[in-house]
C-alpha positions in Angstrom: -4.6 16.1 -25.9 -5.6 12.4 -25.5 -2.3 11.4 -24.1 -2.9 13.6 -21.1 -6.0 11.6 -20.2 -4.1 8.5 -19.5 -1.2 10.2 -17.7 -3.1 11.3 -14.7 -1.2 12.5 -11.7 -0.1 9.7 -9.3 1.1 12.0 -6.5 -1.0 14.6 -4.8 -0.9 16.7 -1.7 -3.8 15.8 0.5 -5.2 17.3 3.6 -6.1 14.6 6.0 -8.7 15.6 8.7 -7.4 15.1 12.1 -9.2 12.8 14.5 -10.3 15.8 16.5 -11.7 17.6 13.6 -9.0 20.2 13.7 -6.6 21.5 11.1 -5.6 18.8 8.6 -2.2 17.4 8.4 -0.4 17.6 5.0 1.3 14.6 3.6 2.5 13.2 0.2 0.8 10.1 -0.7 1.1 7.7 -3.6 -1.6 6.9 -6.2 -2.9 3.9 -4.3 -4.6 6.2 -1.8 -6.3 8.4 -4.3 -8.9 7.4 -6.9 -7.6 8.7 -10.1 -11.1 9.1 -11.4 -12.3 11.1 -8.4 -14.1 14.4 -9.1 -12.4 17.6 -7.9 -12.9 18.2 -4.2 -14.5 21.5 -5.0 -17.4 19.7 -6.6 -18.3 17.9 -3.4 -20.4 19.3 -0.7 -18.2 20.9 1.9 -19.7 19.1 4.8 -19.5 15.8 3.0 -15.9 16.4 2.3 -15.2 17.2 5.9 -17.1 14.2 7.3 -16.0 11.7 4.8 -19.3 11.0 3.0 -17.9 12.6 -0.2 -15.0 10.1 0.0 -17.5 7.2 -0.3 -19.0 8.9 -3.4 -15.6 9.2 -5.0 -14.8 5.6 -4.4 -18.2 4.1 -5.5 -19.8 6.4 -8.1 -19.1 5.0 -11.6 -19.3 6.8 -14.8 -21.2 4.5 -17.1 -21.4 7.1 -19.9 -17.6 6.9 -20.3 -17.4 3.5 -21.9 -13.6 3.4 -21.9 -12.8 3.8 -18.3 -11.8 1.1 -15.9 -14.8 0.0 -14.0 -13.4 -2.7 -11.9 -9.9 -4.0 -11.3 -9.7 -7.7 -11.7 -7.5 -9.9 -9.6 -7.2 -7.3 -6.9 -5.7 -8.8 -3.8 -5.9 -8.1 -0.2 -2.8 -7.7 1.9 0.6 -6.7 0.8 2.5 -9.1 -1.3 5.6 -8.8 0.8 8.0 -7.6 -1.9 10.1 -5.8 0.7 13.2 -7.6 1.6 12.9 -9.9 4.6 15.4 -9.9 7.4 17.7 -12.8 6.6 19.4 -14.8 9.3 23.1 -14.2 9.9 24.2 -17.5 8.4 22.0 -17.0 5.3 23.6 -13.5 4.8 27.1 -15.0 5.2 26.3 -17.7 2.7 25.0 -15.1 0.2 28.1 -13.0 0.8 30.2 -16.1 -0.1 28.2 -16.6 -3.3 28.7 -13.0 -4.3 32.4 -13.7 -4.7 31.7 -15.8 -7.7 29.2 -13.7 -9.4 29.8 -10.0 -8.5 33.5 -9.6 -7.8 35.2 -11.7 -10.6 35.9 -8.6 -12.7 37.3 -6.5 -9.9 39.2 -9.5 -8.5 41.1 -10.1 -11.7 42.2 -6.4 -12.1 45.6 -7.1 -10.3 46.5 -9.0 -13.5 46.9 -5.8 -15.5 46.6 -2.6 -13.5 50.3 -1.9 -12.6 51.4 -3.2 -15.9 49.3 -0.5 -17.6 50.1 2.3 -15.1 53.9 1.8 -15.5 53.6 1.7 -19.3 52.8 5.4 -19.0 55.2 6.3 -16.1 58.8 5.1 -15.9 59.9 3.9 -12.5 62.7 6.2 -11.5 62.3 6.4 -7.7 60.2 5.1 -4.9 57.8 8.1 -5.3 56.6 6.6 -8.6 55.7 3.3 -7.0 54.3 4.6 -3.7 52.3 7.3 -5.5 50.8 4.8 -7.9 50.0 2.4 -5.1 48.4 5.2 -3.0 46.4 6.3 -6.0 45.1 2.7 -6.5 44.3 2.3 -2.8 42.3 5.5 -2.4 40.5 5.0 -5.7 39.2 1.6 -4.5 38.3 3.1 -1.1 36.5 6.1 -2.7 34.5 4.6 -5.6 33.6 0.9 -4.8 33.6 1.3 -1.1 32.3 4.7 -0.3 30.1 5.3 -3.4 28.7 1.9 -4.3 28.8 0.0 -1.0 27.4 2.7 1.2 25.3 4.9 -1.1 24.4 3.4 -4.5 23.3 0.0 -3.2 20.5 1.7 -1.3 19.1 3.2 -4.5 17.6 -0.1 -5.5 14.3 -0.9 -7.1 12.6 -3.4 -4.8 16.0 -5.2 -4.5 16.9 -4.8 -8.2 19.9 -2.8 -9.3 21.4 -1.4 -12.5 20.9 1.5 -14.8 17.4 0.4 -15.9 16.4 -0.3 -12.3 17.2 3.4 -11.5 15.3 4.6 -14.5 12.3 2.4 -13.5 12.4 3.8 -10.0 12.4 7.4 -11.3 9.6 6.5 -13.8 7.3 5.5 -10.9 7.7 8.9 -9.2 7.6 11.0 -12.4 6.1 10.1 -15.8 9.3 10.3 -17.8 8.6 7.3 -20.1 8.4 8.3 -23.7 5.6 5.8 -24.2 2.4 7.3 -22.8 0.7 4.0 -21.7 0.9 4.5 -17.9 -2.4 3.9 -16.1 -3.6 4.9 -12.7 -4.3 1.3 -12.0 -0.6 0.4 -12.3 0.0 2.2 -9.0 -2.1 -0.5 -7.3 0.5 -3.2 -8.0 1.9 -4.2 -4.7 5.5 -3.7 -5.8 4.7 -0.3 -7.2 4.0 1.3 -3.8 6.3 4.1 -3.0 7.7 5.1 0.4 8.2 8.8 1.0 10.2 9.1 4.2 10.9 12.8 4.4 8.6 15.9 4.4 10.7 18.0 2.0 8.2 18.2 -0.9 8.6 21.5 -2.7 11.9 20.7 -4.4 10.9 17.2 -5.2 7.6 18.3 -6.7 9.3 21.0 -8.8 11.7 18.4 -10.2 8.9 16.0 -10.9 6.9 18.7 -12.7 9.9 19.7 -14.8 10.6 16.1 -15.8 6.9 15.5 -16.8 6.3 18.8 -18.6 9.5 19.2 -20.6 9.9 16.6 -23.3 13.5 17.4 -23.9 14.3 16.5 -20.2 12.6 13.1 -20.8 14.7 12.6 -23.9 18.0 13.6 -22.1 17.2 11.2 -19.3 16.4 8.4 -21.7 19.6 9.0 -23.7 21.6 9.0 -20.5 20.1 5.6 -19.5 20.6 4.2 -23.0 24.2 5.4 -23.0 24.9 3.7 -19.7 23.3 0.5 -21.0 25.4 0.7 -24.2 28.6 1.1 -22.1 27.6 -2.1 -20.1 27.2 -4.0 -23.4 30.6 -2.6 -24.4 32.0 -4.0 -21.1 30.6 -7.4 -22.2 32.9 -7.2 -25.2 36.0 -5.9 -23.5 36.0 -7.8 -20.2 36.4 -11.3 -21.7 39.1 -9.9 -24.1 41.3 -8.3 -21.5 40.7 -10.8 -18.7 41.5 -13.9 -20.8 44.4 -12.3 -22.6 45.9 -11.1 -19.3 45.6 -14.5 -17.8 47.2 -16.2 -20.8 50.0 -13.7 -20.9 51.6 -15.6 -18.0 52.7 -18.2 -20.5 55.0 -15.8 -22.3 57.6 -15.9 -19.6 57.4 -19.6 -18.9 57.3 -21.2 -22.3 60.2 -20.4 -24.6 59.1 -19.1 -28.0 55.6 -18.3 -26.8 55.2 -14.9 -28.5 52.4 -12.5 -29.2 50.9 -14.5 -32.1 50.7 -17.6 -29.9 49.1 -15.5 -27.1 46.5 -14.2 -29.5 45.7 -17.7 -30.9 45.4 -19.3 -27.4 43.3 -16.4 -26.1 40.9 -16.7 -29.1 40.6 -20.5 -28.5 39.7 -19.9 -24.8 37.2 -17.1 -25.8 35.4 -19.4 -28.4 35.1 -22.1 -25.7 33.8 -19.6 -23.2 31.0 -18.3 -25.5 30.2 -21.8 -26.8 29.2 -23.1 -23.4 26.8 -20.2 -22.8 23.9 -22.1 -24.4 24.1 -24.7 -21.6 23.6 -22.0 -19.0 25.7 -21.1 -16.0 23.6 -23.1 -13.5 25.6 -26.4 -14.1 28.9 -24.9 -13.3 28.0 -21.9 -11.2 28.4 -23.8 -7.9 32.2 -23.7 -8.6 32.3 -20.0 -9.1 32.4 -18.9 -5.5 35.0 -21.5 -4.3 37.3 -20.7 -7.2 37.1 -16.9 -6.6 37.4 -17.4 -2.9 40.6 -19.4 -3.6 41.7 -16.6 -6.0 41.2 -13.9 -3.4 43.0 -16.0 -0.8 45.9 -16.4 -3.3 46.1 -12.7 -3.9 46.2 -11.9 -0.2 48.7 -14.6 0.6 51.1 -13.7 -2.2 50.7 -10.0 -1.4 51.5 -10.6 2.2 54.5 -12.7 1.3 55.9 -10.1 -1.0 55.4 -7.3 1.6 57.3 -9.2 4.3 59.9 -10.6 1.9 60.8 -7.5 -0.2 59.9 -4.1 1.3 57.5 -3.5 4.1 57.9 0.2 3.7 55.2 0.3 1.0 52.8 0.7 3.9 53.8 4.4 3.6 51.4 4.6 0.7 48.5 5.0 3.2 49.7 8.6 3.3 47.8 10.3 0.5 50.6 12.9 0.2 52.4 10.5 -2.1 49.6 11.1 -4.6 50.6 14.7 -4.7 54.3 13.9 -5.0 53.5 11.4 -7.8 51.7 14.1 -9.8 54.3 16.8 -9.0 57.1 14.6 -10.3 55.4 13.1 -13.4 52.9 15.9 -14.3 51.2 14.9 -17.6 52.6 11.3 -17.5 50.9 10.9 -14.1 47.6 12.2 -15.5 47.9 9.7 -18.4 48.6 6.9 -15.9 45.1 7.5 -14.4 43.8 5.6 -17.4 45.6 2.5 -16.1 44.7 3.2 -12.4 41.0 3.3 -13.1 41.2 -0.4 -14.2 41.5 -1.3 -10.5 37.8 -0.5 -10.1 36.5 -2.4 -13.1 33.4 -4.3 -12.1 32.4 -1.9 -9.4 29.1 -1.4 -11.3 28.5 -5.1 -11.1 27.9 -4.8 -7.3 24.8 -2.7 -8.2 23.8 -4.5 -11.4 23.8 -7.9 -9.8 22.0 -6.8 -6.6 18.8 -8.7 -7.6 20.5 -12.1 -7.1 21.6 -11.2 -3.5 21.0 -8.7 -0.7 22.5 -5.3 0.1 24.0 -6.6 3.3 25.6 -9.7 1.7 27.3 -7.5 -1.0 28.5 -5.1 1.7 29.9 -7.8 3.9 31.7 -9.5 1.0 33.4 -6.4 -0.2 34.3 -4.9 3.2 35.6 -8.1 4.8 37.1 -10.1 1.8 37.4 -8.2 -1.5 38.7 -4.9 -0.2 41.5 -6.2 2.1 42.6 -8.9 -0.3 42.9 -6.3 -3.2 44.9 -3.9 -1.0 47.3 -6.7 0.0 47.7 -7.8 -3.6 48.5 -4.3 -4.8 50.8 -3.6 -1.9 52.6 -6.9 -2.5 53.2 -6.0 -6.2 54.4 -2.6 -5.2 56.8 -4.2 -2.7 58.2 -6.4 -5.4 58.7 -3.5 -7.7 60.7 -1.6 -5.1 63.4 -4.3 -5.5 62.7 -5.3 -9.2 61.5 -2.2 -11.1 62.3 -3.8 -14.4 59.4 -6.3 -13.9 56.7 -3.7 -14.3 55.4 -5.1 -17.6 54.8 -8.6 -16.1 54.5 -7.6 -12.5 51.7 -10.1 -11.5 53.3 -13.3 -12.6 56.9 -12.2 -11.8 55.8 -11.5 -8.2 54.4 -15.0 -7.8 56.9 -17.4 -6.2 58.3 -19.8 -8.8 57.0 -22.9 -7.1 53.4 -21.5 -7.2 53.4 -20.3 -10.8 51.4 -23.1 -12.4 48.7 -23.4 -9.6 48.3 -19.6 -9.7 48.2 -19.6 -13.5 45.3 -22.2 -13.5 43.4 -20.3 -10.8 44.0 -17.0 -12.7 42.7 -18.5 -15.9 39.6 -19.8 -14.2 39.0 -16.5 -12.4 39.3 -14.7 -15.7 36.7 -16.9 -17.4 34.4 -16.5 -14.4 34.8 -12.7 -14.5 34.0 -12.9 -18.2 31.0 -15.1 -17.6 29.6 -12.7 -15.1 29.9 -9.8 -17.5 28.3 -11.8 -20.4 25.4 -12.7 -18.1 25.0 -9.1 -17.1 24.9 -8.1 -20.8 22.1 -10.6 -21.4 20.1 -9.3 -18.5 20.7 -5.7 -19.6 19.4 -6.5 -23.1 16.4 -8.2 -21.7 15.5 -5.2 -19.5 15.9 -2.9 -22.5 13.5 -5.1 -24.5 11.0 -5.1 -21.7 11.0 -1.3 -21.6 10.7 -0.9 -25.3 14.3 0.1 -26.0 15.7 -2.8 -27.9 14.5 -4.9 -30.9 12.8 -8.2 -29.9 15.2 -11.1 -29.8 14.9 -14.8 -28.9 15.6 -15.4 -25.2 16.4 -18.9 -24.0 15.9 -19.7 -20.3 18.6 -22.0 -19.2 17.3 -22.8 -15.8 13.9 -24.0 -14.6 14.6 -22.9 -11.0 16.4 -19.6 -11.5 14.5 -17.4 -14.0 17.3 -14.8 -14.1 19.6 -17.2 -16.0 19.0 -16.5 -19.7 20.8 -16.9 -22.9 20.3 -14.7 -26.0 21.9 -16.4 -29.0 22.2 -13.3 -31.3 23.9 -11.3 -28.5 26.2 -14.2 -27.6 27.5 -14.7 -31.1 27.9 -10.9 -31.6 29.9 -10.6 -28.4 32.1 -13.6 -29.4 32.8 -12.2 -32.8 33.6 -8.7 -31.4 35.9 -10.2 -28.7 37.9 -12.2 -31.4 38.1 -9.0 -33.5 39.4 -6.9 -30.5 42.0 -9.5 -29.5 43.1 -9.9 -33.2 43.4 -6.2 -33.8 44.9 -4.9 -30.6 47.2 -7.9 -29.7 48.1 -6.2 -26.4 46.4 -5.8 -23.1 47.7 -2.2 -22.8 45.7 -1.1 -25.9 42.6 -3.0 -24.8 42.9 -1.3 -21.3 42.7 2.1 -23.0 39.4 1.1 -24.4 38.2 -0.6 -21.3 38.6 2.4 -19.1 36.2 4.6 -21.1 33.4 2.0 -20.9 33.9 1.6 -17.1 34.0 5.3 -16.3 31.1 6.1 -18.6 28.8 3.7 -16.7 29.9 5.2 -13.4 29.1 8.7 -14.5 25.6 7.7 -15.6 25.0 5.9 -12.2 26.2 9.0 -10.3 23.8 11.2 -12.3 20.8 8.9 -11.8 21.5 8.3 -8.1 21.7 12.1 -7.6 18.3 12.5 -9.2 17.0 9.7 -7.0 18.3 11.6 -3.9 16.6 14.8 -5.0 13.3 13.4 -6.3 12.7 10.3 -4.2 14.8 10.3 -1.1 14.4 14.1 -0.7 17.8 14.3 0.8 19.1 17.5 2.3 20.2 19.7 -0.7 23.8 20.1 0.6 24.3 16.3 1.0 22.6 15.6 -2.3 25.0 18.0 -4.1 28.0 16.6 -2.3 27.5 13.2 -3.9 28.0 14.4 -7.5 30.6 17.0 -6.5 32.8 14.4 -4.8 32.3 11.3 -6.8 31.4 12.9 -10.1 34.5 15.1 -9.9 36.8 12.1 -9.5 35.0 10.2 -12.3 35.3 13.2 -14.6 39.0 13.4 -13.9 39.4 9.8 -14.8 37.2 10.2 -17.9 39.5 13.1 -19.1 42.5 10.8 -18.7 41.0 7.8 -20.6 39.6 10.1 -23.3 43.1 11.2 -24.1 43.8 7.6 -25.2 41.2 7.7 -28.0 43.8 7.1 -30.7 45.4 4.2 -28.8 42.2 2.2 -28.6 39.8 4.4 -26.7 37.8 4.9 -29.8 36.5 1.3 -29.7 34.0 1.6 -26.8 32.8 4.9 -28.2 32.0 3.2 -31.5 30.3 0.3 -29.7 28.3 2.6 -27.5 27.3 4.8 -30.4 26.1 1.8 -32.4 24.0 0.3 -29.6 22.7 3.8 -28.6 21.5 4.4 -32.1 19.8 1.0 -32.3 18.1 1.4 -29.0 17.0 5.0 -29.5 15.7 4.4 -33.1 13.7 1.4 -31.8 12.3 3.5 -28.9 11.6 6.4 -31.2 9.8 4.3 -33.8 7.8 2.4 -31.2 6.6 5.7 -29.6 5.5 7.0 -33.0 3.7 3.8 -33.8 1.9 3.9 -30.5 0.9 7.5 -31.1 -0.4 6.6 -34.5 -2.5 3.8 -33.0 -4.0 6.3 -30.5 -4.9 8.7 -33.3 -6.5 6.1 -35.5 -8.5 4.3 -32.8 -12.2 3.6 -33.5 -14.7 5.9 -31.8 -17.2 4.5 -29.4 -20.0 6.3 -31.2 -19.2 4.4 -34.4 -19.3 1.1 -32.5 -22.7 2.0 -31.1 -23.9 2.8 -34.6 -22.8 -0.7 -35.8 -24.8 -2.3 -33.0 -24.0 -5.4 -31.0 -23.5 -7.5 -34.2 -20.8 -5.1 -35.3 -22.3 -5.1 -38.8 -21.4 -8.8 -39.3 -22.2 -12.3 -37.9 -21.1 -13.2 -34.4 -20.1 -16.8 -34.1 -19.2 -18.7 -30.9 -15.6 -18.4 -29.7 -13.2 -16.0 -28.1 -11.1 -13.7 -30.2 -8.0 -12.4 -28.5 -7.1 -9.3 -30.5 -3.5 -8.2 -29.6 -2.7 -4.5 -29.7 -0.6 -2.0 -27.7 -3.4 0.4 -26.7 -4.3 0.6 -23.0 -7.5 2.5 -23.8 -9.7 2.9 -26.9 -10.7 0.5 -29.6 -7.8 -0.3 -31.9 -8.1 0.3 -35.7 -7.1 -3.3 -36.3 -10.7 -4.3 -35.4 -12.0 -2.4 -38.3 -9.6 -4.3 -40.6 -10.9 -7.6 -39.3 -14.5 -6.5 -39.7 -13.8 -5.7 -43.3 -11.7 -8.8 -44.0 -13.6 -11.6 -42.2 -17.2 -12.8 -43.0 -17.8 -13.2 -39.2 -16.4 -12.2 -35.9 -16.3 -14.0 -32.5 -19.1 -13.8 -30.0 -16.6 -12.6 -27.3 -13.8 -10.2 -28.2 -11.0 -9.4 -25.8 -8.5 -6.7 -26.7 -5.2 -8.0 -25.1 -2.4 -5.5 -24.4 0.9 -6.9 -23.2 2.4 -4.1 -21.2 5.6 -3.8 -19.2 5.4 -1.6 -16.1 8.3 0.1 -14.3 8.6 -2.6 -11.5 10.8 -5.6 -11.4 8.0 -8.2 -10.9 4.2 -8.2 -11.1 2.7 -10.9 -8.9 0.6 -13.4 -10.9 -2.5 -12.5 -8.9 -2.2 -8.9 -10.1 -1.3 -9.7 -13.7 -4.6 -8.8 -15.4 -6.7 -5.7 -15.6 -10.1 -5.7 -17.3 -12.6 -3.2 -18.4 -15.7 -3.5 -20.5 -15.7 -1.9 -24.0 -19.2 -0.8 -25.2 -22.5 -2.0 -23.7 -23.0 -5.4 -22.2 -24.6 -7.1 -25.2 -21.4 -6.4 -27.3 -19.4 -8.9 -25.1 -16.2 -6.9 -25.7 -13.6 -6.4 -23.1 -10.1 -5.0 -22.7 -7.4 -7.0 -20.9 -4.1 -5.4 -19.9 -1.6 -8.1 -19.0 1.1 -6.4 -17.0 4.7 -7.7 -16.6 7.7 -6.3 -14.8 11.0 -5.8 -16.5 12.4 -8.9 -14.7 9.3 -11.0 -15.3 9.6 -14.1 -17.5 6.8 -14.9 -19.9 7.1 -18.7 -19.9 3.4 -19.7 -19.5 2.1 -21.6 -22.5 -1.0 -20.4 -24.3 -3.3 -23.0 -22.5 -2.3 -21.6 -19.1 -2.6 -18.1 -20.4 -6.1 -18.7 -21.8 -7.3 -20.5 -18.6 -6.0 -17.6 -16.4 -7.5 -15.0 -18.6 -11.0 -16.6 -18.6 -10.9 -17.1 -14.8 -9.9 -13.4 -14.4 -12.7 -12.4 -16.8 -15.3 -14.3 -14.8 -14.1 -12.7 -11.6 -14.3 -9.3 -13.3 -17.9 -9.9 -14.3 -18.9 -10.9 -10.8 -17.1 -7.9 -9.3 -18.8 -5.6 -11.8 -22.2 -6.9 -10.9 -21.5 -6.5 -7.2 -20.3 -2.9 -7.7 -23.4 -2.0 -9.7 -25.5 -3.3 -6.9 -23.4 -1.3 -4.5 -23.9 1.8 -6.6 -27.7 1.3 -6.4 -27.5 1.0 -2.7 -25.5 4.2 -2.6 -28.2 6.0 -4.6 -30.7 5.0 -1.9 -28.4 6.4 0.7 -28.2 9.7 -1.3 -32.0 10.0 -1.4 -32.4 9.3 2.2 -29.5 11.1 3.8 -31.5 11.8 6.9 -31.8 8.1 7.8 -28.1 7.8 7.3 -27.0 10.6 9.6 -29.6 9.9 12.2 -29.0 6.2 12.6 -27.6 6.9 16.0 -29.4 10.0 17.4 -26.7 10.7 19.9 -23.8 10.5 17.4 -22.2 13.5 15.8 -22.8 14.1 12.1 -21.0 11.5 9.9 -20.6 8.9 12.6 -23.7 7.0 11.3 -21.8 6.1 8.1 -18.7 4.9 9.9 -19.6 1.2 9.4 -20.0 1.8 5.7 -17.2 4.2 5.1 -14.2 2.6 6.8 -14.0 -0.8 5.0 -14.5 0.9 1.6 -12.0 3.7 2.1 -9.5 1.3 3.7 -7.0 0.4 1.0 -6.9 -3.3 0.5 -3.1 -3.5 0.6 -2.8 -1.7 3.9 -4.7 -4.5 5.7 -3.0 -7.1 7.8 -1.5 -10.0 5.7 -3.9 -12.8 5.3 -7.0 -10.7 5.8 -9.5 -9.9 3.1 -10.6 -6.3 3.2 -13.3 -6.9 0.5 -14.9 -9.5 2.8 -14.9 -6.9 5.6 -16.6 -4.4 3.2 -19.1 -7.1 2.2 -20.0 -7.9 5.7 -20.7 -4.2 6.4 -23.2 -3.9 3.6 -26.9 -4.8 3.3 -27.6 -8.3 2.1 -29.4 -7.0 -0.9 -26.1 -5.7 -2.2 -24.6 -9.1 -2.1 -27.2 -10.8 -4.3 -25.4 -10.1 -7.5 -24.8 -13.8 -8.0 -28.5 -14.1 -8.7 -28.5 -11.3 -11.3 -30.0 -12.8 -14.5 -27.8 -10.7 -16.8 -24.7 -11.9 -14.9 -25.8 -15.6 -15.3 -26.4 -15.0 -19.0 -22.9 -13.4 -19.5 -21.2 -16.2 -17.6 -23.0 -18.8 -19.7 -22.1 -17.0 -22.9 -18.5 -16.8 -21.8 -18.4 -20.6 -21.1 -19.9 -21.4 -24.5 -17.4 -19.1 -26.2 -14.5 -20.7 -24.3 -15.7 -24.2 -25.3 -15.7 -23.1 -28.9 -12.0 -22.2 -28.7 -9.7 -19.2 -28.9 -8.4 -17.4 -32.0 -5.5 -15.0 -31.9 -5.9 -11.9 -34.0 -2.7 -10.1 -34.8 -1.6 -7.2 -37.0 1.3 -7.5 -39.3 2.2 -3.9 -39.2 4.4 -1.7 -41.4 5.5 1.8 -40.2 6.1 4.5 -42.7 6.9 8.2 -42.3 4.4 10.7 -43.8 5.3 12.3 -47.1 5.6 15.7 -45.6 8.1 14.5 -42.9 11.6 15.7 -42.6 14.3 13.8 -44.6 16.0 12.6 -41.4 12.7 11.2 -40.0 12.0 9.4 -43.3 15.5 8.0 -43.2 15.2 6.8 -39.7 11.6 5.4 -39.9 11.5 4.1 -43.5 14.9 2.4 -43.5 16.5 2.0 -40.1 13.5 1.3 -38.0 11.8 -0.8 -40.8 15.0 -2.8 -41.1 15.0 -3.5 -37.3 11.3 -4.5 -37.4 11.8 -6.9 -40.3 14.8 -8.6 -38.7 13.6 -8.8 -35.1 11.5 -11.6 -33.6 7.9 -11.8 -34.9 4.9 -10.9 -32.9 3.5 -14.4 -32.8 6.8 -15.7 -31.2 7.1 -12.8 -28.9 3.6 -13.1 -27.6 3.8 -16.9 -27.3 0.6 -17.6 -29.2 -0.1 -21.0 -31.0 0.6 -20.8 -34.7 -2.4 -23.0 -35.6 -4.9 -20.4 -34.2 -3.5 -17.2 -35.7 -5.2 -14.7 -38.0 -3.2 -11.8 -39.3 -4.1 -8.7 -41.3 -1.7 -6.1 -42.7 -1.6 -2.7 -41.2 0.3 0.4 -42.3 0.9 3.0 -39.6 1.7 6.5 -41.0 3.8 8.4 -38.5 
């Protein structure tokens, strides 16, 4: 199967010869240390393999007969790129921790507005056990899920500093080929941010999990559906968070302004929501500097009012630290207590934001902010409300504002309103980021993305999603008209995301961290059990509003899965219909037509092979460009690909065809903002470098052949040296991986200095000079962008469901998503398009 050729193993068990020539030491290495095109070790001479000479062969020997293999990597760099997080100074970390208050903790910080009001709508306060049991339940839920699970475990499962559901999926995709789209290349493993660290020696279990994920397609599908479900729940949060936060903040007016009823509350909440979504197009950068001070003031208010209420009303609420009150609470209220869990879970809303927003901050900053500010302030706030309820149990439906001292009501109301808007803003921004990551990984239709900040590339605005969220928020507020019913819906979305994170982090523990099996299983047993209990409670509220997030999640899940399914089938169709190299050779270097000066950039999705769209152009055009570059825009499972490592080149067909493949690689957090002039310039510079490196490698290969024919002179260079030592000067620089060198050094220069001067004369190669001159002439003549306007149809003998999905749903999404020219950022004046129909 052809898909297997491009999915070569990235992880192998090697036996490294010891320095003393004794028994080799086993280790698990990543793909950067193994040439994916190496011949099997059994084909090498045993002595060569032992002494390292065969290693030189595997590194240097090319396979010119295979026209479609990577010959040279362009833009390869020396030294690590330094993607690993640097040690920040103490003051910098504290400053980052302060900033996290405004971005990360707004949602969780506003939960005291509605938690107890929802809990005690299910349980009637009859004794202090009801209050102390509910308080103890809230306190230990916050301690267990956000503090123990997220702060100390989940934050460590980041992808080069990026967090969130798709970051976990990306991390897993690098260790096991679980992507449904089979376009992974061995060269992707040479991206500096792709490098994998494997800290423990427990390989057998991890390898068996890896093999199972790669070989069983249904496991890949389940994993993808799990990730998409988590993403759908996050988008659902983007709808429900603004609705419940704004409505809860506005509800304070009901007790202060006479005649301010439910209808007025709904109208005012809708006005605030419309204003909130209307300012999204301007970006958060202009007002974000206020977020952290406002939330810091909000947390200070929560702690101060809570402490005041504890001292003023009933300090005995400190007894809630005894978890026995949880048992007494359930014993007394039984099913009502279980139903109240749906309100209790709202105290940890926004916990997932700690992980999802990790890319903007650091692990230590988020840990410090939660442990030192958020956690104690929330505990004081809830204990203060419980203390007030001990004296005034009738205030449970408006507990937050009733517990605020009368003289402080309006200042607290203003701060609460601002905090609610900031919490909503953070969730809206997280939804935008989530949709962008989904698009990058081929799981969401292409939409217009507006970058609202020149300095911070993570600040984006997606108009279609923004207006969809606004309309849905207005609908939710208008239909439910009560924070209690919205809370029932909110809980399902929150717990659903947490269960997905627990599952994926457990997989990371087993596959990547190789954690002790007992500890790895304790994680889902402890946290997963608690989350499943909460899920059972919130699912019981389906009729009271819990159906809403399930509908949202189902709709978004269907859209994302259909788009991914159709994209995979389209890619497989392109692979099947690609043009054979033999046919190209029969056409000759003129391709059966006239070659005119210019560079034709033919965009397609194939990472190998000659796309069938070329045949359409040869049939449709009277002439074709003198230089043709097949451009593939590909997203790889890393957050960011450095600009120096953006392009990979390979030659397609013999030299006189002047045809190349360029794979432009982007991470899922990368922003494609370069204009076409910059892209063209960078592409040509990379192509020139590729041609020079190719000539150098061919000269190096010729030198190796001379070494093969005169092995005696190689091994006897130093008559007193053991076998193999004579090649040390040649072997070490070549086998030494470029990225493992010291920063600032050029390993290729070291290699060059160790080789005969005849090898380095590739600059004088007449064929190279001719190709560079031809490339310059083509560049001066201009670029033309060749695109395919594709239509995807199911085959006539396909199942009815497949025809329905592909011919109607997927086709509808393709017709209404953003066009290829806009997505690929190509100039409209230089575009040629031909129609293509892909039968899947």
